[in-house]
SELUMZA-484483 format. One record per residue (C-alpha): residue number from 1; x negated, y, z. Coordinates in Angstrom, 3 decimals. Example, Ala and Ser with C-alpha at 12.3 -4.5 7.8 and 13.67 -1.06 7.14 Angstrom:
2
+-----+----------+----------+----------+
! seq !       xx !       yy !       zz !
+-----+----------+----------+----------+
!   1 !  -12.300 !   -4.500 !    7.800 !
!   2 !  -13.670 !   -1.060 !    7.140 !
+-----+----------+----------+----------+
***
This chain:
433
+-----+----------+----------+----------+
! seq !       xx !       yy !       zz !
+-----+----------+----------+----------+
!   1 !   -0.291 !   -0.234 !   -0.149 !
!   2 !   -2.926 !    2.432 !    0.659 !
!   3 !   -4.232 !    1.825 !   -2.527 !
!   4 !   -1.501 !    2.811 !   -4.412 !
!   5 !   -0.832 !    5.528 !   -2.401 !
!   6 !   -4.491 !    6.755 !   -3.287 !
!   7 !   -4.135 !    5.892 !   -7.091 !
!   8 !   -0.941 !    8.341 !   -6.969 !
!   9 !   -1.717 !   10.817 !   -4.908 !
!  10 !   -4.806 !   11.979 !   -6.703 !
!  11 !   -3.174 !   12.584 !  -10.428 !
!  12 !   -0.392 !   14.695 !   -8.360 !
!  13 !   -2.938 !   16.922 !   -6.891 !
!  14 !   -4.511 !   17.205 !   -9.841 !
!  15 !   -1.058 !   18.201 !  -11.184 !
!  16 !   -0.273 !   20.594 !   -8.339 !
!  17 !   -3.726 !   22.199 !   -9.362 !
!  18 !   -3.080 !   22.610 !  -12.675 !
!  19 !    0.397 !   23.743 !  -12.559 !
!  20 !   -0.837 !   26.844 !   -9.819 !
!  21 !   -3.586 !   27.476 !  -11.785 !
!  22 !   -0.919 !   27.924 !  -15.241 !
!  23 !    0.804 !   29.920 !  -12.657 !
!  24 !   -1.945 !   32.269 !  -12.229 !
!  25 !   -2.854 !   32.808 !  -15.831 !
!  26 !    0.953 !   33.674 !  -16.450 !
!  27 !    0.284 !   36.794 !  -14.033 !
!  28 !   -3.225 !   37.049 !  -15.471 !
!  29 !   -4.340 !   35.772 !  -18.626 !
!  30 !   -7.620 !   37.897 !  -18.653 !
!  31 !  -10.572 !   36.137 !  -16.945 !
!  32 !  -12.722 !   37.687 !  -14.137 !
!  33 !  -15.903 !   39.337 !  -15.131 !
!  34 !  -18.238 !   36.441 !  -13.790 !
!  35 !  -16.437 !   33.778 !  -15.404 !
!  36 !  -16.598 !   35.787 !  -18.809 !
!  37 !  -20.404 !   36.254 !  -17.675 !
!  38 !  -20.878 !   32.119 !  -17.756 !
!  39 !  -18.861 !   31.619 !  -21.092 !
!  40 !  -20.468 !   34.164 !  -23.186 !
!  41 !  -24.137 !   32.484 !  -21.340 !
!  42 !  -22.624 !   29.393 !  -22.361 !
!  43 !  -22.420 !   30.236 !  -26.264 !
!  44 !  -25.793 !   31.706 !  -26.696 !
!  45 !  -27.475 !   28.859 !  -24.881 !
!  46 !  -25.181 !   26.146 !  -26.988 !
!  47 !  -25.784 !   28.132 !  -30.135 !
!  48 !  -29.396 !   29.109 !  -29.387 !
!  49 !  -30.238 !   24.804 !  -29.118 !
!  50 !  -28.639 !   24.090 !  -32.244 !
!  51 !  -30.563 !   26.802 !  -34.362 !
!  52 !  -33.734 !   25.590 !  -32.257 !
!  53 !  -32.755 !   22.366 !  -34.139 !
!  54 !  -32.792 !   23.758 !  -37.141 !
!  55 !  -36.844 !   23.912 !  -36.863 !
!  56 !  -36.315 !   20.269 !  -37.492 !
!  57 !  -34.461 !   20.807 !  -40.569 !
!  58 !  -36.947 !   23.105 !  -42.091 !
!  59 !  -40.022 !   20.214 !  -41.309 !
!  60 !  -37.877 !   17.704 !  -42.571 !
!  61 !  -36.901 !   19.769 !  -45.687 !
!  62 !  -40.211 !   20.888 !  -45.938 !
!  63 !  -42.053 !   17.601 !  -45.633 !
!  64 !  -39.658 !   15.741 !  -48.156 !
!  65 !  -40.940 !   18.746 !  -51.263 !
!  66 !  -44.390 !   18.481 !  -50.958 !
!  67 !  -46.312 !   15.857 !  -52.450 !
!  68 !  -47.341 !   13.105 !  -50.428 !
!  69 !  -50.453 !   14.108 !  -49.558 !
!  70 !  -49.747 !   17.373 !  -47.953 !
!  71 !  -46.934 !   16.561 !  -45.298 !
!  72 !  -49.172 !   16.411 !  -42.347 !
!  73 !  -49.930 !   19.974 !  -42.983 !
!  74 !  -45.944 !   21.071 !  -43.226 !
!  75 !  -45.347 !   19.303 !  -39.864 !
!  76 !  -48.272 !   21.137 !  -38.285 !
!  77 !  -46.945 !   24.254 !  -39.589 !
!  78 !  -43.357 !   24.335 !  -38.327 !
!  79 !  -44.049 !   23.140 !  -34.802 !
!  80 !  -46.591 !   25.545 !  -34.533 !
!  81 !  -44.764 !   28.622 !  -35.942 !
!  82 !  -42.052 !   28.120 !  -33.278 !
!  83 !  -44.472 !   28.146 !  -30.555 !
!  84 !  -46.179 !   31.431 !  -31.656 !
!  85 !  -42.874 !   32.802 !  -32.707 !
!  86 !  -41.412 !   32.476 !  -29.374 !
!  87 !  -44.543 !   33.762 !  -27.639 !
!  88 !  -45.229 !   36.831 !  -29.806 !
!  89 !  -41.422 !   37.447 !  -29.548 !
!  90 !  -41.495 !   37.445 !  -25.915 !
!  91 !  -44.736 !   39.728 !  -26.046 !
!  92 !  -43.936 !   42.469 !  -28.521 !
!  93 !  -41.215 !   41.861 !  -30.477 !
!  94 !  -38.140 !   41.706 !  -28.493 !
!  95 !  -38.046 !   45.014 !  -27.020 !
!  96 !  -39.477 !   46.485 !  -30.740 !
!  97 !  -36.042 !   45.155 !  -31.356 !
!  98 !  -33.934 !   46.325 !  -28.933 !
!  99 !  -36.132 !   48.633 !  -27.360 !
! 100 !  -35.507 !   50.728 !  -30.376 !
! 101 !  -33.824 !   54.630 !  -29.820 !
! 102 !  -30.385 !   54.868 !  -31.439 !
! 103 !  -30.229 !   55.574 !  -34.745 !
! 104 !  -34.102 !   55.391 !  -34.711 !
! 105 !  -36.635 !   53.148 !  -36.049 !
! 106 !  -39.086 !   51.217 !  -34.141 !
! 107 !  -38.293 !   50.067 !  -30.489 !
! 108 !  -41.128 !   49.727 !  -27.415 !
! 109 !  -44.968 !   47.146 !  -27.797 !
! 110 !  -43.405 !   45.839 !  -24.210 !
! 111 !  -42.770 !   42.020 !  -23.075 !
! 112 !  -39.168 !   41.318 !  -22.327 !
! 113 !  -38.198 !   41.708 !  -19.065 !
! 114 !  -34.968 !   39.690 !  -17.716 !
! 115 !  -32.238 !   42.890 !  -16.019 !
! 116 !  -29.259 !   39.892 !  -15.866 !
! 117 !  -26.330 !   41.066 !  -13.956 !
! 118 !  -22.553 !   40.501 !  -14.166 !
! 119 !  -22.023 !   43.892 !  -15.617 !
! 120 !  -23.743 !   42.883 !  -18.865 !
! 121 !  -21.413 !   40.280 !  -19.991 !
! 122 !  -24.523 !   37.665 !  -20.625 !
! 123 !  -27.710 !   36.478 !  -19.087 !
! 124 !  -30.543 !   38.470 !  -20.398 !
! 125 !  -32.254 !   34.746 !  -20.839 !
! 126 !  -29.699 !   33.340 !  -22.839 !
! 127 !  -30.055 !   36.496 !  -25.297 !
! 128 !  -33.453 !   36.483 !  -25.198 !
! 129 !  -33.665 !   32.628 !  -26.133 !
! 130 !  -30.799 !   33.110 !  -28.734 !
! 131 !  -32.671 !   36.335 !  -30.914 !
! 132 !  -35.872 !   34.531 !  -30.626 !
! 133 !  -34.595 !   30.752 !  -32.301 !
! 134 !  -33.722 !   33.487 !  -35.114 !
! 135 !  -37.290 !   34.754 !  -35.379 !
! 136 !  -38.286 !   31.657 !  -35.625 !
! 137 !  -36.028 !   31.079 !  -38.358 !
! 138 !  -37.318 !   34.003 !  -40.152 !
! 139 !  -40.907 !   32.670 !  -39.938 !
! 140 !  -39.828 !   28.843 !  -41.016 !
! 141 !  -38.360 !   30.388 !  -44.272 !
! 142 !  -42.445 !   31.420 !  -44.991 !
! 143 !  -43.766 !   28.286 !  -44.669 !
! 144 !  -42.377 !   25.979 !  -47.423 !
! 145 !  -42.812 !   28.431 !  -50.662 !
! 146 !  -46.477 !   28.848 !  -49.998 !
! 147 !  -47.154 !   25.086 !  -48.991 !
! 148 !  -50.278 !   22.844 !  -50.556 !
! 149 !  -52.393 !   25.352 !  -50.853 !
! 150 !  -52.527 !   28.164 !  -47.824 !
! 151 !  -55.150 !   27.411 !  -45.515 !
! 152 !  -52.873 !   26.855 !  -42.120 !
! 153 !  -54.928 !   29.525 !  -39.563 !
! 154 !  -54.221 !   31.842 !  -42.313 !
! 155 !  -50.352 !   31.277 !  -42.302 !
! 156 !  -50.610 !   30.986 !  -38.488 !
! 157 !  -51.893 !   34.311 !  -38.031 !
! 158 !  -49.474 !   35.816 !  -40.654 !
! 159 !  -46.845 !   34.100 !  -38.788 !
! 160 !  -47.742 !   36.140 !  -35.280 !
! 161 !  -47.492 !   39.291 !  -37.652 !
! 162 !  -43.941 !   38.493 !  -39.275 !
! 163 !  -42.477 !   37.130 !  -35.798 !
! 164 !  -43.921 !   40.369 !  -33.381 !
! 165 !  -43.752 !   42.812 !  -35.745 !
! 166 !  -42.465 !   43.358 !  -39.018 !
! 167 !  -39.387 !   40.980 !  -38.202 !
! 168 !  -38.222 !   42.770 !  -34.957 !
! 169 !  -38.623 !   45.822 !  -36.667 !
! 170 !  -35.926 !   45.420 !  -39.115 !
! 171 !  -33.806 !   43.215 !  -36.868 !
! 172 !  -34.028 !   46.370 !  -34.311 !
! 173 !  -32.833 !   48.448 !  -37.621 !
! 174 !  -29.368 !   47.188 !  -37.105 !
! 175 !  -28.650 !   44.775 !  -34.212 !
! 176 !  -30.741 !   46.909 !  -31.865 !
! 177 !  -28.662 !   50.062 !  -32.749 !
! 178 !  -31.232 !   51.476 !  -34.716 !
! 179 !  -30.273 !   53.597 !  -38.210 !
! 180 !  -28.715 !   51.136 !  -40.335 !
! 181 !  -26.303 !   50.559 !  -37.927 !
! 182 !  -25.593 !   54.084 !  -37.806 !
! 183 !  -25.270 !   54.415 !  -41.068 !
! 184 !  -22.406 !   51.459 !  -41.211 !
! 185 !  -24.811 !   48.673 !  -42.631 !
! 186 !  -23.092 !   45.267 !  -41.325 !
! 187 !  -24.698 !   41.812 !  -41.426 !
! 188 !  -22.960 !   40.077 !  -39.007 !
! 189 !  -25.506 !   36.932 !  -38.065 !
! 190 !  -28.496 !   38.054 !  -40.674 !
! 191 !  -28.079 !   36.939 !  -44.552 !
! 192 !  -30.879 !   39.953 !  -45.047 !
! 193 !  -32.198 !   40.765 !  -41.610 !
! 194 !  -33.336 !   36.597 !  -41.241 !
! 195 !  -32.841 !   35.388 !  -44.321 !
! 196 !  -34.054 !   37.864 !  -47.187 !
! 197 !  -36.544 !   39.060 !  -44.541 !
! 198 !  -38.094 !   35.513 !  -44.658 !
! 199 !  -37.567 !   35.368 !  -48.581 !
! 200 !  -39.522 !   38.400 !  -48.950 !
! 201 !  -42.231 !   37.482 !  -47.460 !
! 202 !  -42.244 !   34.374 !  -48.854 !
! 203 !  -42.189 !   35.957 !  -52.265 !
! 204 !  -45.068 !   38.483 !  -51.598 !
! 205 !  -47.172 !   35.412 !  -50.478 !
! 206 !  -46.435 !   33.404 !  -52.936 !
! 207 !  -47.430 !   36.200 !  -55.799 !
! 208 !  -50.777 !   36.824 !  -53.920 !
! 209 !  -51.966 !   33.073 !  -53.366 !
! 210 !  -50.735 !   31.781 !  -56.945 !
! 211 !  -49.318 !   28.303 !  -57.918 !
! 212 !  -50.498 !   25.117 !  -56.924 !
! 213 !  -52.974 !   23.461 !  -59.809 !
! 214 !  -51.720 !   22.001 !  -62.235 !
! 215 !  -48.173 !   23.459 !  -61.667 !
! 216 !  -48.000 !   25.075 !  -64.908 !
! 217 !  -48.786 !   24.479 !  -68.413 !
! 218 !  -51.049 !   26.769 !  -70.718 !
! 219 !  -47.361 !   27.211 !  -72.495 !
! 220 !  -46.214 !   28.475 !  -68.976 !
! 221 !  -43.859 !   25.572 !  -68.372 !
! 222 !  -43.073 !   23.765 !  -65.027 !
! 223 !  -45.522 !   20.315 !  -65.257 !
! 224 !  -44.934 !   17.427 !  -63.670 !
! 225 !  -46.789 !   16.761 !  -60.242 !
! 226 !  -48.791 !   13.662 !  -59.028 !
! 227 !  -48.727 !   11.934 !  -56.997 !
! 228 !  -45.189 !   11.790 !  -55.959 !
! 229 !  -43.670 !   15.379 !  -57.320 !
! 230 !  -41.527 !   15.540 !  -54.240 !
! 231 !  -42.523 !   13.007 !  -51.355 !
! 232 !  -39.068 !   11.607 !  -49.776 !
! 233 !  -35.794 !   13.097 !  -51.025 !
! 234 !  -33.955 !   11.033 !  -48.228 !
! 235 !  -36.144 !   13.299 !  -46.413 !
! 236 !  -35.455 !   16.952 !  -47.696 !
! 237 !  -31.552 !   15.779 !  -47.936 !
! 238 !  -31.756 !   14.793 !  -43.844 !
! 239 !  -33.190 !   18.216 !  -43.490 !
! 240 !  -29.925 !   20.506 !  -45.311 !
! 241 !  -28.093 !   18.106 !  -42.987 !
! 242 !  -29.665 !   19.401 !  -39.797 !
! 243 !  -30.337 !   22.997 !  -41.096 !
! 244 !  -26.286 !   22.785 !  -41.786 !
! 245 !  -25.294 !   21.911 !  -38.143 !
! 246 !  -27.785 !   24.059 !  -36.861 !
! 247 !  -25.411 !   26.831 !  -38.949 !
! 248 !  -22.871 !   26.514 !  -36.690 !
! 249 !  -24.761 !   28.298 !  -34.057 !
! 250 !  -26.315 !   30.747 !  -36.225 !
! 251 !  -23.062 !   32.093 !  -36.877 !
! 252 !  -21.174 !   30.948 !  -34.239 !
! 253 !  -23.197 !   32.263 !  -31.964 !
! 254 !  -23.397 !   35.908 !  -33.714 !
! 255 !  -19.790 !   36.212 !  -32.066 !
! 256 !  -21.865 !   37.116 !  -28.976 !
! 257 !  -18.640 !   36.179 !  -26.821 !
! 258 !  -16.790 !   33.382 !  -25.861 !
! 259 !  -14.909 !   34.767 !  -22.655 !
! 260 !  -11.541 !   35.272 !  -24.584 !
! 261 !   -8.858 !   33.305 !  -26.253 !
! 262 !   -9.695 !   35.544 !  -29.693 !
! 263 !  -13.401 !   35.517 !  -29.173 !
! 264 !  -12.817 !   31.242 !  -29.008 !
! 265 !  -10.394 !   31.377 !  -32.359 !
! 266 !  -13.657 !   34.052 !  -33.845 !
! 267 !  -15.990 !   31.119 !  -33.579 !
! 268 !  -13.539 !   28.735 !  -34.332 !
! 269 !  -13.287 !   30.793 !  -37.466 !
! 270 !  -16.837 !   31.273 !  -38.246 !
! 271 !  -17.258 !   27.332 !  -37.991 !
! 272 !  -14.773 !   26.658 !  -40.797 !
! 273 !  -16.090 !   29.787 !  -43.198 !
! 274 !  -19.567 !   28.314 !  -42.861 !
! 275 !  -19.156 !   24.856 !  -43.643 !
! 276 !  -16.960 !   26.113 !  -46.619 !
! 277 !  -19.252 !   28.213 !  -47.788 !
! 278 !  -22.021 !   25.274 !  -47.758 !
! 279 !  -19.723 !   22.588 !  -49.032 !
! 280 !  -18.723 !   25.124 !  -52.438 !
! 281 !  -22.762 !   25.960 !  -52.848 !
! 282 !  -23.054 !   22.527 !  -53.077 !
! 283 !  -20.239 !   21.741 !  -55.417 !
! 284 !  -21.644 !   24.429 !  -57.936 !
! 285 !  -24.914 !   23.750 !  -58.102 !
! 286 !  -23.769 !   20.478 !  -58.666 !
! 287 !  -21.526 !   21.710 !  -61.731 !
! 288 !  -23.773 !   24.180 !  -63.218 !
! 289 !  -26.913 !   21.506 !  -63.147 !
! 290 !  -24.652 !   18.881 !  -65.010 !
! 291 !  -23.159 !   21.210 !  -67.648 !
! 292 !  -26.466 !   23.149 !  -68.426 !
! 293 !  -28.939 !   20.265 !  -67.883 !
! 294 !  -27.412 !   17.060 !  -68.594 !
! 295 !  -28.297 !   16.007 !  -65.053 !
! 296 !  -26.846 !   16.618 !  -62.137 !
! 297 !  -29.578 !   17.665 !  -59.925 !
! 298 !  -29.384 !   16.588 !  -55.905 !
! 299 !  -32.673 !   19.086 !  -55.061 !
! 300 !  -30.670 !   22.453 !  -56.667 !
! 301 !  -27.515 !   20.133 !  -54.595 !
! 302 !  -29.305 !   20.484 !  -51.389 !
! 303 !  -30.800 !   24.044 !  -51.927 !
! 304 !  -27.357 !   24.703 !  -52.931 !
! 305 !  -25.885 !   24.088 !  -49.871 !
! 306 !  -28.567 !   26.239 !  -48.163 !
! 307 !  -27.913 !   29.610 !  -50.866 !
! 308 !  -24.097 !   28.996 !  -49.768 !
! 309 !  -24.444 !   29.103 !  -46.097 !
! 310 !  -27.183 !   32.177 !  -46.405 !
! 311 !  -24.459 !   33.830 !  -48.286 !
! 312 !  -22.059 !   33.368 !  -45.837 !
! 313 !  -24.155 !   34.462 !  -43.138 !
! 314 !  -23.581 !   38.215 !  -43.854 !
! 315 !  -19.809 !   38.106 !  -43.083 !
! 316 !  -18.577 !   34.422 !  -41.928 !
! 317 !  -15.371 !   35.687 !  -39.677 !
! 318 !  -13.663 !   37.875 !  -41.833 !
! 319 !  -13.335 !   36.012 !  -45.520 !
! 320 !  -10.110 !   33.586 !  -46.017 !
! 321 !  -11.250 !   30.158 !  -46.275 !
! 322 !  -10.919 !   30.164 !  -50.397 !
! 323 !  -13.271 !   33.302 !  -50.208 !
! 324 !  -15.295 !   31.927 !  -48.292 !
! 325 !  -15.732 !   28.639 !  -50.943 !
! 326 !  -16.518 !   31.207 !  -53.716 !
! 327 !  -19.024 !   33.459 !  -51.726 !
! 328 !  -20.901 !   29.988 !  -51.018 !
! 329 !  -20.373 !   28.607 !  -54.664 !
! 330 !  -21.763 !   31.672 !  -56.177 !
! 331 !  -24.787 !   31.619 !  -53.491 !
! 332 !  -25.215 !   28.223 !  -55.052 !
! 333 !  -25.385 !   29.265 !  -58.765 !
! 334 !  -27.556 !   31.878 !  -58.034 !
! 335 !  -30.206 !   29.478 !  -56.522 !
! 336 !  -30.138 !   26.966 !  -59.602 !
! 337 !  -30.752 !   30.473 !  -62.025 !
! 338 !  -33.121 !   31.895 !  -59.524 !
! 339 !  -35.290 !   28.759 !  -59.253 !
! 340 !  -35.711 !   29.033 !  -63.178 !
! 341 !  -36.610 !   33.082 !  -63.001 !
! 342 !  -39.270 !   31.956 !  -60.811 !
! 343 !  -40.279 !   29.008 !  -63.083 !
! 344 !  -40.508 !   31.899 !  -66.105 !
! 345 !  -42.183 !   34.026 !  -63.951 !
! 346 !  -44.506 !   31.394 !  -62.855 !
! 347 !  -44.034 !   31.720 !  -59.523 !
! 348 !  -44.597 !   28.581 !  -57.461 !
! 349 !  -42.219 !   28.420 !  -54.567 !
! 350 !  -42.243 !   25.003 !  -53.337 !
! 351 !  -39.216 !   24.113 !  -51.641 !
! 352 !  -37.042 !   27.261 !  -53.233 !
! 353 !  -37.067 !   29.344 !  -50.590 !
! 354 !  -36.854 !   32.324 !  -52.431 !
! 355 !  -33.805 !   31.750 !  -54.583 !
! 356 !  -32.011 !   29.913 !  -51.460 !
! 357 !  -32.869 !   32.896 !  -48.638 !
! 358 !  -33.914 !   36.041 !  -50.588 !
! 359 !  -31.136 !   36.274 !  -53.513 !
! 360 !  -28.278 !   34.487 !  -52.038 !
! 361 !  -28.744 !   36.765 !  -48.941 !
! 362 !  -28.744 !   40.139 !  -51.217 !
! 363 !  -25.175 !   38.445 !  -52.592 !
! 364 !  -23.889 !   37.585 !  -49.737 !
! 365 !  -24.834 !   41.017 !  -48.400 !
! 366 !  -23.435 !   42.927 !  -50.844 !
! 367 !  -20.477 !   41.053 !  -51.367 !
! 368 !  -19.096 !   42.034 !  -47.121 !
! 369 !  -16.854 !   44.847 !  -48.137 !
! 370 !  -15.175 !   42.701 !  -50.509 !
! 371 !  -13.702 !   41.046 !  -47.090 !
! 372 !  -14.446 !   43.829 !  -44.247 !
! 373 !  -12.930 !   47.343 !  -44.946 !
! 374 !  -15.341 !   48.923 !  -42.466 !
! 375 !  -17.899 !   48.838 !  -44.586 !
! 376 !  -19.032 !   49.977 !  -48.222 !
! 377 !  -20.940 !   48.828 !  -50.876 !
! 378 !  -23.292 !   51.575 !  -51.140 !
! 379 !  -23.839 !   51.488 !  -47.462 !
! 380 !  -24.738 !   47.808 !  -47.657 !
! 381 !  -27.138 !   48.026 !  -50.510 !
! 382 !  -28.875 !   50.686 !  -48.795 !
! 383 !  -29.173 !   48.044 !  -46.408 !
! 384 !  -30.574 !   45.585 !  -48.507 !
! 385 !  -33.189 !   47.623 !  -50.459 !
! 386 !  -34.361 !   49.159 !  -46.996 !
! 387 !  -35.190 !   45.316 !  -45.518 !
! 388 !  -36.409 !   44.155 !  -48.436 !
! 389 !  -38.607 !   46.721 !  -50.268 !
! 390 !  -40.105 !   47.114 !  -46.339 !
! 391 !  -40.752 !   43.659 !  -45.753 !
! 392 !  -42.273 !   42.777 !  -49.324 !
! 393 !  -44.339 !   45.805 !  -49.297 !
! 394 !  -45.829 !   45.044 !  -45.922 !
! 395 !  -46.299 !   41.356 !  -46.405 !
! 396 !  -47.851 !   41.638 !  -49.312 !
! 397 !  -50.258 !   44.504 !  -48.122 !
! 398 !  -50.970 !   41.827 !  -45.371 !
! 399 !  -51.285 !   39.048 !  -47.666 !
! 400 !  -53.580 !   40.713 !  -49.651 !
! 401 !  -55.914 !   41.715 !  -46.718 !
! 402 !  -55.939 !   38.122 !  -45.432 !
! 403 !  -56.780 !   37.076 !  -48.652 !
! 404 !  -60.069 !   38.919 !  -49.159 !
! 405 !  -60.955 !   38.636 !  -45.652 !
! 406 !  -60.228 !   35.480 !  -43.437 !
! 407 !  -58.977 !   33.954 !  -47.205 !
! 408 !  -55.687 !   32.247 !  -48.057 !
! 409 !  -56.265 !   29.293 !  -50.024 !
! 410 !  -57.672 !   26.135 !  -50.045 !
! 411 !  -60.950 !   25.508 !  -52.359 !
! 412 !  -60.135 !   23.668 !  -55.563 !
! 413 !  -61.445 !   20.143 !  -54.008 !
! 414 !  -59.776 !   20.605 !  -51.399 !
! 415 !  -56.586 !   21.197 !  -53.013 !
! 416 !  -57.252 !   18.089 !  -55.567 !
! 417 !  -57.847 !   16.016 !  -52.057 !
! 418 !  -54.753 !   17.597 !  -50.302 !
! 419 !  -53.750 !   19.830 !  -47.148 !
! 420 !  -53.216 !   16.692 !  -44.681 !
! 421 !  -57.504 !   15.926 !  -45.268 !
! 422 !  -58.836 !   19.198 !  -45.202 !
! 423 !  -56.459 !   20.676 !  -42.519 !
! 424 !  -55.693 !   17.880 !  -40.430 !
! 425 !  -57.590 !   15.059 !  -41.088 !
! 426 !  -54.340 !   12.951 !  -40.273 !
! 427 !  -52.583 !   11.451 !  -43.529 !
! 428 !  -48.728 !   10.956 !  -43.630 !
! 429 !  -48.125 !    8.159 !  -45.642 !
! 430 !  -52.003 !    5.904 !  -45.409 !
! 431 !  -50.147 !    3.051 !  -47.030 !
! 432 !  -48.933 !    5.035 !  -50.217 !
! 433 !  -52.657 !    6.523 !  -50.896 !
+-----+----------+----------+----------+
***
């Protein structure tokens, strides 16, 4: 009898508790400041975890896209760059972005420090972490574009400069309340501030360092790479799926709040549009490659997904689901023809970072006024031009200085042997070699 009473009493007590909570909710539908603080902080942390996992996606995508003799270095670059980015963002990056005067251009060169209080709406530490992984993502974009011919430590040096100075400055122009924010520029989660920034820096580096040996014929046509033009297409696919998963944190966390029902609905909408844009990019790239080249190019499908995701990142909340598909689809098409454009210019972008991040990022930012009436095409254009021109010029200068001083490129002999042999001494696929 006692056991029966216990079994009945527990659910009854729970029911009474829930009814009381419901009654309280009807009287006051607003949660306390402390509860809101907790939920907002959790949003930053959970979404930050997802964005951090994107580092694995970039590592896998890049490892699969390079030839088999350069895989270990890709792994070293990716674990190194996120470590460097985190330290630099703590030392100077965060306050360089968020210490900026209202309507200003640059913040303070001081380390981040925690000043959390309930009144701020979320933990300062959670915000730092969330913004840090965005910074690391920007640097990851550069990694793959210059693969198979750049030395490891010069890349690490550039990663420190990009994460500690270049990215925080342009980030602060908008998200830190700088001059782009003051004129009404809108970039919800970073189509321009993150992706175009990384893409512009990658483009400058790819131009300065030049193409891989044998990448283009004398006529300028792309030449097949041996051995194993791409070491593992399954690895590339895995990388894209990991990036797609992380993107829900990337865009969803940029709502910056989860303390109300409206915020929860907004995050849900962002998730839906993020998925649909990625899907639109995949399908569009598949159709275009089939119709124009006679084959359904799986690499372009995978990069088309990224292009679609990048495109929707500037405004993932306001579009309808159908609009999100269209925005992503155009991003996928841009990736296909952007890749062809780089080939024609003899620019060797190993992983397709420039079309997927720079070109698709520009498109996604410029199309924002079509769904968000609070901004304008002219304002968006100013932001796109300002960020991309600034990043490209500064990156071009830095790459050029590094080329003439510490050196960027492996020797011809080292490039033939492969970066794994010359830079890490660790062979990723010894059984194949």
